N, CA, C and O atoms as a Tripos MOL2 file, in Angstrom:
@<TRIPOS>MOLECULE
protein
  236   235    59     0     0
PROTEIN
NO_CHARGES

@<TRIPOS>ATOM
      1 N          31.7800   85.0270  131.8970 N.3       1 MET1
      2 CA         31.0050   84.6690  130.7310 C.3       1 MET1
      3 C          31.5670   85.3430  129.4770 C.2       1 MET1
      4 O          31.5860   84.7470  128.4010 O.2       1 MET1
      5 N          32.0170   86.5760  129.6230 N.am      2 LYS2
      6 CA         32.5890   87.3150  128.5000 C.3       2 LYS2
      7 C          33.8690   86.6400  128.0230 C.2       2 LYS2
      8 O          34.1470   86.5780  126.8250 O.2       2 LYS2
      9 N          34.6520   86.1290  128.9930 N.am      3 ASN3
     10 CA         35.8930   85.4370  128.6870 C.3       3 ASN3
     11 C          35.6090   84.1580  127.8820 C.2       3 ASN3
     12 O          36.3300   83.8460  126.9350 O.2       3 ASN3
     13 N          34.5810   83.4400  128.2530 N.am      4 LEU4
     14 CA         34.1970   82.2210  127.5540 C.3       4 LEU4
     15 C          33.7650   82.5410  126.1170 C.2       4 LEU4
     16 O          34.1050   81.8060  125.1910 O.2       4 LEU4
     17 N          33.0380   83.6070  125.9360 N.am      5 ALA5
     18 CA         32.5940   84.0110  124.6000 C.3       5 ALA5
     19 C          33.7870   84.3620  123.7160 C.2       5 ALA5
     20 O          33.8020   84.0290  122.5310 O.2       5 ALA5
     21 N          34.7820   85.0320  124.2860 N.am      6 LYS6
     22 CA         35.9770   85.3830  123.5150 C.3       6 LYS6
     23 C          36.7700   84.1380  123.1210 C.2       6 LYS6
     24 O          37.2670   84.0340  121.9990 O.2       6 LYS6
     25 N          36.8830   83.1940  124.0590 N.am      7 LYS7
     26 CA         37.5940   81.9590  123.7560 C.3       7 LYS7
     27 C          36.8690   81.1630  122.6740 C.2       7 LYS7
     28 O          37.5000   80.5860  121.7890 O.2       7 LYS7
     29 N          35.5510   81.1380  122.7510 N.am      8 MET8
     30 CA         34.7570   80.4250  121.7650 C.3       8 MET8
     31 C          34.9020   81.0730  120.3890 C.2       8 MET8
     32 O          34.9880   80.3760  119.3780 O.2       8 MET8
     33 N          34.9280   82.3950  120.3520 N.am      9 GLN9
     34 CA         35.0830   83.1140  119.0910 C.3       9 GLN9
     35 C          36.4600   82.8360  118.4870 C.2       9 GLN9
     36 O          36.5790   82.6250  117.2810 O.2       9 GLN9
     37 N          37.4900   82.8370  119.3200 N.am     10 ARG10
     38 CA         38.8440   82.5340  118.8440 C.3      10 ARG10
     39 C          38.9320   81.1120  118.3080 C.2      10 ARG10
     40 O          39.5840   80.8610  117.2950 O.2      10 ARG10
     41 N          38.2740   80.1880  118.9940 N.am     11 PHE11
     42 CA         38.2840   78.7890  118.5630 C.3      11 PHE11
     43 C          37.6080   78.6310  117.2040 C.2      11 PHE11
     44 O          38.1010   77.9070  116.3390 O.2      11 PHE11
     45 N          36.4850   79.3080  117.0220 N.am     12 LEU12
     46 CA         35.7350   79.1680  115.7740 C.3      12 LEU12
     47 C          36.4280   79.8580  114.5940 C.2      12 LEU12
     48 O          36.2580   79.4410  113.4490 O.2      12 LEU12
     49 N          37.1980   80.9000  114.8650 N.am     13 THR13
     50 CA         37.8850   81.5980  113.7770 C.3      13 THR13
     51 C          39.2920   81.0680  113.5320 C.2      13 THR13
     52 O          39.9570   81.4780  112.5800 O.2      13 THR13
     53 N          39.7450   80.1580  114.3870 N.am     14 SER14
     54 CA         41.0750   79.5750  114.2200 C.3      14 SER14
     55 C          41.1180   78.7330  112.9520 C.2      14 SER14
     56 O          40.1600   78.0280  112.6340 O.2      14 SER14
     57 N          42.2300   78.8110  112.2320 N.am     15 GLU15
     58 CA         42.3730   78.0700  110.9900 C.3      15 GLU15
     59 C          43.3380   76.8980  111.1310 C.2      15 GLU15
     60 O          43.7360   76.3140  110.1240 O.2      15 GLU15
     61 N          43.7150   76.5480  112.3260 N.am     16 ASP16
     62 CA         44.6480   75.4470  112.5290 C.3      16 ASP16
     63 C          44.0370   74.1110  112.1340 C.2      16 ASP16
     64 O          44.6980   73.3040  111.4800 O.2      16 ASP16
     65 N          42.8090   73.8650  112.5110 N.am     17 GLY17
     66 CA         42.1400   72.6020  112.2050 C.3      17 GLY17
     67 C          41.9710   72.3780  110.7180 C.2      17 GLY17
     68 O          42.4070   71.3430  110.2140 O.2      17 GLY17
     69 N          41.3560   73.3040  109.9890 N.am     18 PRO18
     70 CA         41.2020   73.1110  108.5420 C.3      18 PRO18
     71 C          42.5410   72.9950  107.8150 C.2      18 PRO18
     72 O          42.6470   72.2570  106.8360 O.2      18 PRO18
     73 N          43.5480   73.7030  108.2750 N.am     19 THR19
     74 CA         44.8540   73.6180  107.6360 C.3      19 THR19
     75 C          45.4200   72.2110  107.7860 C.2      19 THR19
     76 O          45.9710   71.6630  106.8310 O.2      19 THR19
     77 N          45.2930   71.6250  108.9630 N.am     20 ALA20
     78 CA         45.7780   70.2670  109.1900 C.3      20 ALA20
     79 C          45.0270   69.2770  108.3060 C.2      20 ALA20
     80 O          45.6320   68.3460  107.7750 O.2      20 ALA20
     81 N          43.7410   69.4610  108.1430 N.am     21 VAL21
     82 CA         42.9450   68.5780  107.2940 C.3      21 VAL21
     83 C          43.3810   68.7240  105.8370 C.2      21 VAL21
     84 O          43.4970   67.7330  105.1150 O.2      21 VAL21
     85 N          43.6190   69.9540  105.4130 N.am     22 GLU22
     86 CA         44.0780   70.1760  104.0360 C.3      22 GLU22
     87 C          45.4170   69.5020  103.7850 C.2      22 GLU22
     88 O          45.6210   68.9060  102.7270 O.2      22 GLU22
     89 N          46.3280   69.5890  104.7410 N.am     23 TYR23
     90 CA         47.6190   68.9250  104.5850 C.3      23 TYR23
     91 C          47.4450   67.4070  104.5430 C.2      23 TYR23
     92 O          48.1290   66.7330  103.7720 O.2      23 TYR23
     93 N          46.5540   66.8680  105.3470 N.am     24 ALA24
     94 CA         46.3170   65.4210  105.3490 C.3      24 ALA24
     95 C          45.7530   64.9580  104.0080 C.2      24 ALA24
     96 O          46.1640   63.9180  103.4940 O.2      24 ALA24
     97 N          44.8280   65.7090  103.4420 N.am     25 VAL25
     98 CA         44.2540   65.3530  102.1400 C.3      25 VAL25
     99 C          45.3260   65.4470  101.0630 C.2      25 VAL25
    100 O          45.4110   64.5780  100.1950 O.2      25 VAL25
    101 N          46.1420   66.4890  101.1110 N.am     26 MET26
    102 CA         47.2100   66.6610  100.1310 C.3      26 MET26
    103 C          48.2150   65.5090  100.2340 C.2      26 MET26
    104 O          48.6660   64.9890   99.2140 O.2      26 MET26
    105 N          48.5620   65.1140  101.4450 N.am     27 LEU27
    106 CA         49.4890   64.0050  101.6480 C.3      27 LEU27
    107 C          48.9020   62.7070  101.1060 C.2      27 LEU27
    108 O          49.6100   61.9240  100.4730 O.2      27 LEU27
    109 N          47.6240   62.4770  101.3480 N.am     28 ALA28
    110 CA         46.9730   61.2680  100.8390 C.3      28 ALA28
    111 C          47.0020   61.2360   99.3110 C.2      28 ALA28
    112 O          47.2600   60.1880   98.7180 O.2      28 ALA28
    113 N          46.7420   62.3630   98.6810 N.am     29 LEU29
    114 CA         46.7770   62.4200   97.2160 C.3      29 LEU29
    115 C          48.1840   62.1770   96.6760 C.2      29 LEU29
    116 O          48.3560   61.4970   95.6650 O.2      29 LEU29
    117 N          49.1760   62.7280   97.3440 N.am     30 ILE30
    118 CA         50.5650   62.5220   96.9250 C.3      30 ILE30
    119 C          50.9330   61.0440   97.0410 C.2      30 ILE30
    120 O          51.5890   60.4980   96.1540 O.2      30 ILE30
    121 N          50.5220   60.4040   98.1120 N.am     31 ILE31
    122 CA         50.8180   58.9810   98.3090 C.3      31 ILE31
    123 C          50.1550   58.1450   97.2190 C.2      31 ILE31
    124 O          50.7670   57.2170   96.6900 O.2      31 ILE31
    125 N          48.9080   58.4690   96.8790 N.am     32 ILE32
    126 CA         48.2020   57.7210   95.8390 C.3      32 ILE32
    127 C          48.9150   57.8760   94.4920 C.2      32 ILE32
    128 O          49.0750   56.9010   93.7580 O.2      32 ILE32
    129 N          49.3380   59.0870   94.1710 N.am     33 VAL33
    130 CA         50.0510   59.3230   92.9090 C.3      33 VAL33
    131 C          51.3750   58.5660   92.8970 C.2      33 VAL33
    132 O          51.7340   57.9700   91.8810 O.2      33 VAL33
    133 N          52.0950   58.5820   93.9960 N.am     34 CYS34
    134 CA         53.3780   57.8710   94.0700 C.3      34 CYS34
    135 C          53.1910   56.3650   93.9040 C.2      34 CYS34
    136 O          53.9450   55.7250   93.1710 O.2      34 CYS34
    137 N          52.1960   55.7970   94.5760 N.am     35 LEU35
    138 CA         51.9550   54.3610   94.4590 C.3      35 LEU35
    139 C          51.5630   53.9800   93.0380 C.2      35 LEU35
    140 O          51.9920   52.9440   92.5300 O.2      35 LEU35
    141 N          50.7570   54.8050   92.4000 N.am     36 THR36
    142 CA         50.3660   54.5380   91.0180 C.3      36 THR36
    143 C          51.5740   54.5940   90.0890 C.2      36 THR36
    144 O          51.7280   53.7500   89.2070 O.2      36 THR36
    145 N          52.4240   55.5910   90.2940 N.am     37 ALA37
    146 CA         53.6270   55.7210   89.4640 C.3      37 ALA37
    147 C          54.5710   54.5420   89.6810 C.2      37 ALA37
    148 O          55.1400   54.0250   88.7200 O.2      37 ALA37
    149 N          54.7410   54.1180   90.9040 N.am     38 ILE38
    150 CA         55.6260   52.9840   91.2030 C.3      38 ILE38
    151 C          55.0910   51.7120   90.5590 C.2      38 ILE38
    152 O          55.8560   50.9150   90.0150 O.2      38 ILE38
    153 N          53.7870   51.5270   90.6230 N.am     39 GLN39
    154 CA         53.1870   50.3370   90.0180 C.3      39 GLN39
    155 C          53.3820   50.3560   88.5010 C.2      39 GLN39
    156 O          53.6940   49.3260   87.9040 O.2      39 GLN39
    157 N          53.2020   51.5080   87.8850 N.am     40 SER40
    158 CA         53.3690   51.6380   86.4410 C.3      40 SER40
    159 C          54.8090   51.3660   86.0220 C.2      40 SER40
    160 O          55.0550   50.6570   85.0460 O.2      40 SER40
    161 N          55.7510   51.9290   86.7580 N.am     41 VAL41
    162 CA         57.1680   51.7140   86.4440 C.3      41 VAL41
    163 C          57.5260   50.2450   86.6390 C.2      41 VAL41
    164 O          58.2790   49.6840   85.8430 O.2      41 VAL41
    165 N          57.0040   49.6220   87.6750 N.am     42 GLY42
    166 CA         57.2790   48.2070   87.9150 C.3      42 GLY42
    167 C          56.7370   47.3270   86.8080 C.2      42 GLY42
    168 O          57.3980   46.3750   86.3930 O.2      42 GLY42
    169 N          55.5470   47.6300   86.3270 N.am     43 THR43
    170 CA         54.9460   46.8510   85.2430 C.3      43 THR43
    171 C          55.7630   47.0020   83.9630 C.2      43 THR43
    172 O          56.0200   46.0230   83.2620 O.2      43 THR43
    173 N          56.1700   48.2370   83.6640 N.am     44 LYS44
    174 CA         56.9680   48.4690   82.4490 C.3      44 LYS44
    175 C          58.3400   47.8120   82.5560 C.2      44 LYS44
    176 O          58.8450   47.2770   81.5690 O.2      44 LYS44
    177 N          58.9430   47.8440   83.7230 N.am     45 ALA45
    178 CA         60.2450   47.2050   83.9140 C.3      45 ALA45
    179 C          60.1180   45.6960   83.7530 C.2      45 ALA45
    180 O          60.9800   45.0560   83.1510 O.2      45 ALA45
    181 N          59.0530   45.1360   84.2840 N.am     46 ASN46
    182 CA         58.8290   43.6990   84.1540 C.3      46 ASN46
    183 C          58.6740   43.3100   82.6840 C.2      46 ASN46
    184 O          59.2180   42.2970   82.2440 O.2      46 ASN46
    185 N          57.9350   44.1120   81.9330 N.am     47 THR47
    186 CA         57.7580   43.8470   80.5090 C.3      47 THR47
    187 C          59.0950   43.9290   79.7720 C.2      47 THR47
    188 O          59.3780   43.1010   78.9070 O.2      47 THR47
    189 N          59.9060   44.9110   80.1060 N.am     48 THR48
    190 CA         61.2140   45.0810   79.4720 C.3      48 THR48
    191 C          62.1170   43.8850   79.7810 C.2      48 THR48
    192 O          62.7650   43.3530   78.8790 O.2      48 THR48
    193 N          62.1670   43.4610   81.0340 N.am     49 PHE49
    194 CA         63.0120   42.3260   81.4060 C.3      49 PHE49
    195 C          62.5170   41.0430   80.7460 C.2      49 PHE49
    196 O          63.3270   40.2010   80.3580 O.2      49 PHE49
    197 N          61.2220   40.8810   80.6150 N.am     50 THR50
    198 CA         60.6720   39.6970   79.9480 C.3      50 THR50
    199 C          61.0610   39.6960   78.4760 C.2      50 THR50
    200 O          61.4370   38.6570   77.9340 O.2      50 THR50
    201 N          60.9750   40.8540   77.8260 N.am     51 ASN51
    202 CA         61.3750   40.9360   76.4180 C.3      51 ASN51
    203 C          62.8580   40.6670   76.2300 C.2      51 ASN51
    204 O          63.2440   39.9800   75.2840 O.2      51 ASN51
    205 N          63.6920   41.1950   77.1100 N.am     52 VAL52
    206 CA         65.1270   40.9680   77.0240 C.3      52 VAL52
    207 C          65.4420   39.4940   77.2460 C.2      52 VAL52
    208 O          66.2510   38.9090   76.5260 O.2      52 VAL52
    209 N          64.8010   38.9010   78.2420 N.am     53 ALA53
    210 CA         65.0280   37.4740   78.5170 C.3      53 ALA53
    211 C          64.5870   36.6150   77.3330 C.2      53 ALA53
    212 O          65.2520   35.6360   76.9920 O.2      53 ALA53
    213 N          63.4820   36.9750   76.7150 N.am     54 ALA54
    214 CA         63.0030   36.2210   75.5560 C.3      54 ALA54
    215 C          63.9550   36.3710   74.3690 C.2      54 ALA54
    216 O          64.2110   35.4020   73.6540 O.2      54 ALA54
    217 N          64.4730   37.5700   74.1580 N.am     55 SER55
    218 CA         65.3880   37.7600   73.0320 C.3      55 SER55
    219 C          66.7380   37.0900   73.2660 C.2      55 SER55
    220 O          67.3690   36.6310   72.3140 O.2      55 SER55
    221 N          67.1790   37.0280   74.4920 N.am     56 ILE56
    222 CA         68.4390   36.3210   74.7900 C.3      56 ILE56
    223 C          68.2400   34.8250   74.6190 C.2      56 ILE56
    224 O          69.1110   34.1370   74.0860 O.2      56 ILE56
    225 N          67.1120   34.3250   75.0620 N.am     57 GLY57
    226 CA         66.8260   32.9030   74.9640 C.3      57 GLY57
    227 C          66.6070   32.4770   73.5280 C.2      57 GLY57
    228 O          66.8690   31.3220   73.1900 O.2      57 GLY57
    229 N          66.1390   33.3640   72.6740 N.am     58 ALA58
    230 CA         65.8580   33.0270   71.2740 C.3      58 ALA58
    231 C          67.1290   33.0120   70.4510 C.2      58 ALA58
    232 O          67.1630   32.4010   69.3830 O.2      58 ALA58
    233 N          68.1890   33.6790   70.9300 N.am     59 SER59
    234 CA         69.4190   33.7740   70.1330 C.3      59 SER59
    235 C          70.1740   32.4940   70.1320 C.2      59 SER59
    236 O          71.2320   32.4020   69.5100 O.2      59 SER59
@<TRIPOS>BOND
     1     1     2 1
     2     2     3 1
     3     3     4 2
     4     3     5 am
     5     5     6 1
     6     6     7 1
     7     7     8 2
     8     7     9 am
     9     9    10 1
    10    10    11 1
    11    11    12 2
    12    11    13 am
    13    13    14 1
    14    14    15 1
    15    15    16 2
    16    15    17 am
    17    17    18 1
    18    18    19 1
    19    19    20 2
    20    19    21 am
    21    21    22 1
    22    22    23 1
    23    23    24 2
    24    23    25 am
    25    25    26 1
    26    26    27 1
    27    27    28 2
    28    27    29 am
    29    29    30 1
    30    30    31 1
    31    31    32 2
    32    31    33 am
    33    33    34 1
    34    34    35 1
    35    35    36 2
    36    35    37 am
    37    37    38 1
    38    38    39 1
    39    39    40 2
    40    39    41 am
    41    41    42 1
    42    42    43 1
    43    43    44 2
    44    43    45 am
    45    45    46 1
    46    46    47 1
    47    47    48 2
    48    47    49 am
    49    49    50 1
    50    50    51 1
    51    51    52 2
    52    51    53 am
    53    53    54 1
    54    54    55 1
    55    55    56 2
    56    55    57 am
    57    57    58 1
    58    58    59 1
    59    59    60 2
    60    59    61 am
    61    61    62 1
    62    62    63 1
    63    63    64 2
    64    63    65 am
    65    65    66 1
    66    66    67 1
    67    67    68 2
    68    67    69 am
    69    69    70 1
    70    70    71 1
    71    71    72 2
    72    71    73 am
    73    73    74 1
    74    74    75 1
    75    75    76 2
    76    75    77 am
    77    77    78 1
    78    78    79 1
    79    79    80 2
    80    79    81 am
    81    81    82 1
    82    82    83 1
    83    83    84 2
    84    83    85 am
    85    85    86 1
    86    86    87 1
    87    87    88 2
    88    87    89 am
    89    89    90 1
    90    90    91 1
    91    91    92 2
    92    91    93 am
    93    93    94 1
    94    94    95 1
    95    95    96 2
    96    95    97 am
    97    97    98 1
    98    98    99 1
    99    99   100 2
   100    99   101 am
   101   101   102 1
   102   102   103 1
   103   103   104 2
   104   103   105 am
   105   105   106 1
   106   106   107 1
   107   107   108 2
   108   107   109 am
   109   109   110 1
   110   110   111 1
   111   111   112 2
   112   111   113 am
   113   113   114 1
   114   114   115 1
   115   115   116 2
   116   115   117 am
   117   117   118 1
   118   118   119 1
   119   119   120 2
   120   119   121 am
   121   121   122 1
   122   122   123 1
   123   123   124 2
   124   123   125 am
   125   125   126 1
   126   126   127 1
   127   127   128 2
   128   127   129 am
   129   129   130 1
   130   130   131 1
   131   131   132 2
   132   131   133 am
   133   133   134 1
   134   134   135 1
   135   135   136 2
   136   135   137 am
   137   137   138 1
   138   138   139 1
   139   139   140 2
   140   139   141 am
   141   141   142 1
   142   142   143 1
   143   143   144 2
   144   143   145 am
   145   145   146 1
   146   146   147 1
   147   147   148 2
   148   147   149 am
   149   149   150 1
   150   150   151 1
   151   151   152 2
   152   151   153 am
   153   153   154 1
   154   154   155 1
   155   155   156 2
   156   155   157 am
   157   157   158 1
   158   158   159 1
   159   159   160 2
   160   159   161 am
   161   161   162 1
   162   162   163 1
   163   163   164 2
   164   163   165 am
   165   165   166 1
   166   166   167 1
   167   167   168 2
   168   167   169 am
   169   169   170 1
   170   170   171 1
   171   171   172 2
   172   171   173 am
   173   173   174 1
   174   174   175 1
   175   175   176 2
   176   175   177 am
   177   177   178 1
   178   178   179 1
   179   179   180 2
   180   179   181 am
   181   181   182 1
   182   182   183 1
   183   183   184 2
   184   183   185 am
   185   185   186 1
   186   186   187 1
   187   187   188 2
   188   187   189 am
   189   189   190 1
   190   190   191 1
   191   191   192 2
   192   191   193 am
   193   193   194 1
   194   194   195 1
   195   195   196 2
   196   195   197 am
   197   197   198 1
   198   198   199 1
   199   199   200 2
   200   199   201 am
   201   201   202 1
   202   202   203 1
   203   203   204 2
   204   203   205 am
   205   205   206 1
   206   206   207 1
   207   207   208 2
   208   207   209 am
   209   209   210 1
   210   210   211 1
   211   211   212 2
   212   211   213 am
   213   213   214 1
   214   214   215 1
   215   215   216 2
   216   215   217 am
   217   217   218 1
   218   218   219 1
   219   219   220 2
   220   219   221 am
   221   221   222 1
   222   222   223 1
   223   223   224 2
   224   223   225 am
   225   225   226 1
   226   226   227 1
   227   227   228 2
   228   227   229 am
   229   229   230 1
   230   230   231 1
   231   231   232 2
   232   231   233 am
   233   233   234 1
   234   234   235 1
   235   235   236 2
@<TRIPOS>SUBSTRUCTURE
     1 MET1         2 RESIDUE 1 A MET
     2 LYS2         6 RESIDUE 1 A LYS
     3 ASN3        10 RESIDUE 1 A ASN
     4 LEU4        14 RESIDUE 1 A LEU
     5 ALA5        18 RESIDUE 1 A ALA
     6 LYS6        22 RESIDUE 1 A LYS
     7 LYS7        26 RESIDUE 1 A LYS
     8 MET8        30 RESIDUE 1 A MET
     9 GLN9        34 RESIDUE 1 A GLN
    10 ARG10       38 RESIDUE 1 A ARG
    11 PHE11       42 RESIDUE 1 A PHE
    12 LEU12       46 RESIDUE 1 A LEU
    13 THR13       50 RESIDUE 1 A THR
    14 SER14       54 RESIDUE 1 A SER
    15 GLU15       58 RESIDUE 1 A GLU
    16 ASP16       62 RESIDUE 1 A ASP
    17 GLY17       66 RESIDUE 1 A GLY
    18 PRO18       70 RESIDUE 1 A PRO
    19 THR19       74 RESIDUE 1 A THR
    20 ALA20       78 RESIDUE 1 A ALA
    21 VAL21       82 RESIDUE 1 A VAL
    22 GLU22       86 RESIDUE 1 A GLU
    23 TYR23       90 RESIDUE 1 A TYR
    24 ALA24       94 RESIDUE 1 A ALA
    25 VAL25       98 RESIDUE 1 A VAL
    26 MET26      102 RESIDUE 1 A MET
    27 LEU27      106 RESIDUE 1 A LEU
    28 ALA28      110 RESIDUE 1 A ALA
    29 LEU29      114 RESIDUE 1 A LEU
    30 ILE30      118 RESIDUE 1 A ILE
    31 ILE31      122 RESIDUE 1 A ILE
    32 ILE32      126 RESIDUE 1 A ILE
    33 VAL33      130 RESIDUE 1 A VAL
    34 CYS34      134 RESIDUE 1 A CYS
    35 LEU35      138 RESIDUE 1 A LEU
    36 THR36      142 RESIDUE 1 A THR
    37 ALA37      146 RESIDUE 1 A ALA
    38 ILE38      150 RESIDUE 1 A ILE
    39 GLN39      154 RESIDUE 1 A GLN
    40 SER40      158 RESIDUE 1 A SER
    41 VAL41      162 RESIDUE 1 A VAL
    42 GLY42      166 RESIDUE 1 A GLY
    43 THR43      170 RESIDUE 1 A THR
    44 LYS44      174 RESIDUE 1 A LYS
    45 ALA45      178 RESIDUE 1 A ALA
    46 ASN46      182 RESIDUE 1 A ASN
    47 THR47      186 RESIDUE 1 A THR
    48 THR48      190 RESIDUE 1 A THR
    49 PHE49      194 RESIDUE 1 A PHE
    50 THR50      198 RESIDUE 1 A THR
    51 ASN51      202 RESIDUE 1 A ASN
    52 VAL52      206 RESIDUE 1 A VAL
    53 ALA53      210 RESIDUE 1 A ALA
    54 ALA54      214 RESIDUE 1 A ALA
    55 SER55      218 RESIDUE 1 A SER
    56 ILE56      222 RESIDUE 1 A ILE
    57 GLY57      226 RESIDUE 1 A GLY
    58 ALA58      230 RESIDUE 1 A ALA
    59 SER59      234 RESIDUE 1 A SER
């Protein structure tokens, strides 16, 4: 019984689980920021190419 109590105490004080959750949340936030940045760059590139195409066609 004493052995079980020690194992339970070690399990409850272990920081492996919360650390993994923190890394997962951090990874999710990084992915969201990257996707937002990629979308923004794509929109700006599309606008630039449209303007260039319009100016070439107008000449």
